[in-house]
C-alpha positions in Angstrom: -109.6 -30.8 225.4 -108.4 -26.9 224.8 -107.4 -27.2 228.7 -105.3 -30.7 228.1 -103.7 -28.9 224.8 -103.2 -25.7 226.5 -101.2 -27.3 229.7 -99.1 -29.6 226.8 -98.0 -26.5 225.1 -96.5 -25.4 228.8 -95.4 -28.5 230.0 -94.1 -32.0 229.1 -96.8 -34.8 229.0 -95.6 -36.5 232.4 -96.7 -33.0 234.1 -99.7 -32.8 233.1 -102.8 -34.4 235.4 -106.3 -34.3 236.2 -106.3 -31.7 239.3 -103.9 -29.9 236.5 -106.7 -29.8 233.7 -109.9 -28.9 236.0 -108.2 -26.2 237.8 -107.6 -24.3 234.2 -111.1 -25.0 233.5 -112.6 -24.1 236.6 -114.3 -27.5 236.9 -114.4 -30.2 239.4 -112.8 -33.8 239.0 -116.4 -35.1 239.2 -116.9 -32.6 235.7 -113.8 -34.2 234.4 -114.5 -37.9 235.0 -118.3 -37.5 233.4 -116.5 -36.9 230.6 -113.7 -38.6 230.3 -112.8 -42.2 232.6 -109.1 -41.0 232.1 -106.6 -38.7 230.2 -106.1 -41.3 227.6 -109.6 -41.6 226.7 -109.2 -37.4 226.3 -106.4 -38.3 224.0 -108.3 -40.1 221.9 -111.3 -37.8 221.8 -108.4 -35.1 220.8 -106.7 -37.1 217.6 -110.9 -37.9 216.4 -110.9 -33.9 216.4 -107.5 -33.9 214.6 -109.1 -36.3 212.4 -112.1 -34.4 211.8 -109.9 -30.9 211.0 -108.7 -32.8 207.9 -111.1 -30.9 204.7 -112.0 -33.5 201.8 -113.7 -31.6 199.7 -114.2 -32.2 195.4 -112.0 -29.0 195.3 -108.9 -30.7 197.1 -107.6 -32.6 194.2 -104.0 -32.6 196.0 -104.1 -34.9 199.8 -101.8 -32.4 201.4 -104.2 -29.8 200.2 -106.8 -31.3 202.6 -104.5 -31.5 205.7 -103.7 -27.6 205.8 -106.5 -27.1 208.9 -105.0 -30.1 210.9 -101.1 -28.4 209.6 -102.6 -25.0 211.1 -103.6 -26.4 214.4 -100.2 -28.9 214.7 -98.1 -25.3 214.1 -100.4 -23.5 216.8 -99.9 -25.6 219.1 -95.8 -26.6 218.2 -94.4 -27.3 221.5 -97.1 -29.1 223.2 -97.1 -31.3 220.0 -93.2 -31.6 220.7 -93.7 -32.5 224.1 -96.3 -35.0 223.6 -93.9 -36.9 221.2 -90.6 -36.8 223.2 -92.8 -37.6 226.5 -95.0 -40.5 225.2 -93.6 -44.0 224.5 -92.7 -44.7 221.3 -95.6 -47.8 221.5 -98.4 -45.2 222.6 -97.3 -42.4 220.2 -97.0 -45.1 217.4 -100.6 -46.2 218.3 -102.0 -42.7 218.3 -100.0 -42.2 214.7 -101.4 -45.4 213.7 -105.1 -44.3 214.5 -104.7 -40.9 213.3 -103.3 -41.7 209.6 -105.4 -44.7 209.6 -108.7 -42.8 209.8 -107.6 -39.8 207.6 -106.3 -42.5 204.6 -109.5 -44.2 204.6 -111.6 -41.4 204.9 -109.7 -39.8 201.9 -110.0 -42.8 199.6 -113.9 -43.3 200.7 -114.6 -39.5 199.6 -112.7 -39.8 196.4 -114.4 -42.6 194.6 -114.0 -46.3 194.4 -111.0 -47.5 193.2 -111.0 -50.0 190.0 -108.7 -52.3 192.1 -109.7 -55.0 193.9 -110.0 -55.0 197.4 -106.4 -56.6 198.2 -104.9 -53.6 196.2 -106.7 -50.9 197.9 -105.4 -52.3 201.7 -101.5 -52.8 200.1 -102.1 -49.0 198.9 -103.9 -47.8 202.2 -101.0 -49.6 204.1 -98.2 -48.2 202.3 -99.4 -44.7 202.4 -100.4 -44.8 206.2 -96.6 -46.1 207.1 -95.5 -42.8 204.9 -97.1 -40.8 206.5 -96.6 -41.9 209.7 -92.5 -42.2 208.5 -92.8 -38.7 207.5 -94.8 -37.1 210.3 -91.8 -38.9 212.8 -89.0 -37.2 210.7 -90.6 -33.8 211.0 -91.1 -34.3 215.0 -87.3 -35.3 215.1 -86.5 -32.4 213.2 -88.7 -30.5 215.7 -91.2 -29.3 212.9 -88.3 -27.0 211.8 -89.5 -27.4 208.0 -92.7 -26.7 206.0 -94.3 -30.3 206.2 -97.2 -29.2 203.8 -94.3 -27.5 201.2 -92.8 -30.4 201.6 -95.2 -32.9 200.9 -96.6 -30.8 197.9 -92.9 -31.2 196.4 -93.4 -35.0 196.4 -96.6 -35.2 195.1 -94.9 -32.9 192.3 -92.3 -35.2 191.8 -94.6 -38.3 191.9 -96.9 -36.8 189.3 -94.0 -36.1 187.2 -93.1 -39.9 187.2 -89.4 -39.0 187.4 -88.8 -40.2 190.5 -90.7 -43.3 189.9 -88.5 -43.8 186.8 -85.3 -43.6 189.3 -87.0 -45.4 191.7 -87.6 -48.2 189.7 -85.1 -48.0 186.6 -87.6 -47.7 184.1 -86.6 -46.2 180.7 
């Protein structure tokens, strides 16, 4: 997985092959295929690793705080992430973002207690926030990761917490 990410840091996705991966690792193609049927399954494992990087602790009251390890990893592999974004088909990339944010948002909700809301309300909120995070990620990548995503997220959280933006959005007096 690390060899694939290193190669992606150096090359567009289309230029990373199983042969490149095994050469970087110093193993045979059979070894690769023992662990992964193909490159998409390798990518799925990497996405699962990313979800695991998100740290939901009782001390992390703000969702953005939970994302710090993932954001640090993304910054360390900035060029690879941008290569993946620009090289992937829209469907493939959106599928990856869907899986990633679905798992993160559900995990956050599960670990921060049950809501008093009914299941339909909970599912609506999960879909809403997953969409927000997918869109935010795409905007960030479109900007070539040129701004601090966590800082921006913390700023938005503060605006939401103050209620000012909600008042303006829904024209509440």
